[in-house]
C-alpha positions in Angstrom: 3.7 6.5 24.6 4.7 3.2 23.1 1.7 0.8 22.7 1.3 -2.9 22.1 1.2 -2.1 18.4 4.6 -0.4 18.4 7.3 -1.6 16.1 9.7 -3.9 18.1 12.8 -2.4 16.5 11.9 1.2 17.4 13.1 2.6 20.7 10.3 4.0 22.8 11.8 7.4 23.0 12.2 7.5 19.2 8.5 6.4 18.7 7.4 9.1 21.1 9.4 11.7 19.2 7.7 10.6 16.0 4.3 10.8 17.5 5.1 14.4 18.7 6.2 15.4 15.2 3.1 14.0 13.6 0.9 15.7 16.2 2.4 19.1 15.0 1.3 18.5 11.4 -1.7 20.3 10.1 -4.6 18.1 8.7 -3.5 19.1 5.2 0.1 18.1 5.9 -1.1 14.7 7.3 -3.3 14.1 4.3 -0.4 15.0 1.9 1.9 12.5 3.8 -0.7 9.8 3.6 -1.2 10.5 -0.1 2.6 10.4 -0.7 3.0 7.1 1.2 0.1 5.6 -0.8 1.6 6.7 -4.1 5.0 5.2 -3.0 3.4 1.9 -1.9 1.5 1.7 -5.2 4.6 2.4 -7.2 6.5 -0.3 -5.4 3.7 -2.8 -5.8 3.5 -2.0 -9.6 7.3 -2.6 -9.9 6.8 -6.0 -8.3 3.8 -6.8 -10.5 5.7 -5.8 -13.6 8.6 -8.1 -12.6 6.3 -11.1 -11.9 4.2 -10.4 -15.0 6.4 -8.9 -17.7 3.8 -9.5 -20.5 1.0 -7.8 -18.6 -0.4 -4.6 -20.2 -1.4 -1.6 -18.1 -5.0 -2.7 -17.8 -4.0 -6.1 -16.3 -1.5 -4.4 -14.0 -4.3 -2.1 -12.8 -6.5 -5.1 -12.1 -3.7 -7.0 -10.3 -3.0 -4.0 -8.2 -6.7 -3.7 -7.4 -6.7 -7.4 -6.4 -3.8 -6.8 -4.1 -5.6 -3.9 -2.4 -9.2 -5.0 -2.5 -9.0 -8.8 -2.8 -9.7 -11.0 -5.8 -13.4 -11.5 -5.0 -14.1 -7.7 -5.0 -12.2 -7.2 -8.3 -14.1 -10.1 -9.9 -17.4 -8.6 -8.8 -16.6 -5.1 -9.8 -14.5 -5.7 -13.0 -15.4 -9.2 -13.9 -11.7 -10.2 -13.8 -9.8 -12.8 -11.9 -6.1 -13.6 -12.0 -5.4 -17.0 -13.7 -5.2 -19.8 -11.1 -1.6 -20.6 -12.1 -0.6 -17.1 -11.0 0.5 -16.2 -14.6 
């Protein structure tokens, strides 16, 4: 069941087992897993943003996270904010 988009470090039989396991999940379980992974990714991104911008307040961190997810142009249009060009 491996496809051209399969991770190169995952054995085909392991990938197929993963696909079978996910196929058994209910839609609610799948949604919960997606939510949990999204929260984990956001948490990790915020840790990195806090390390790179230790003086940033929560509002700025929110905007920086939004820029990572949506792109700077979208954040500027929606929130009227753009990260300083020097990356500060």
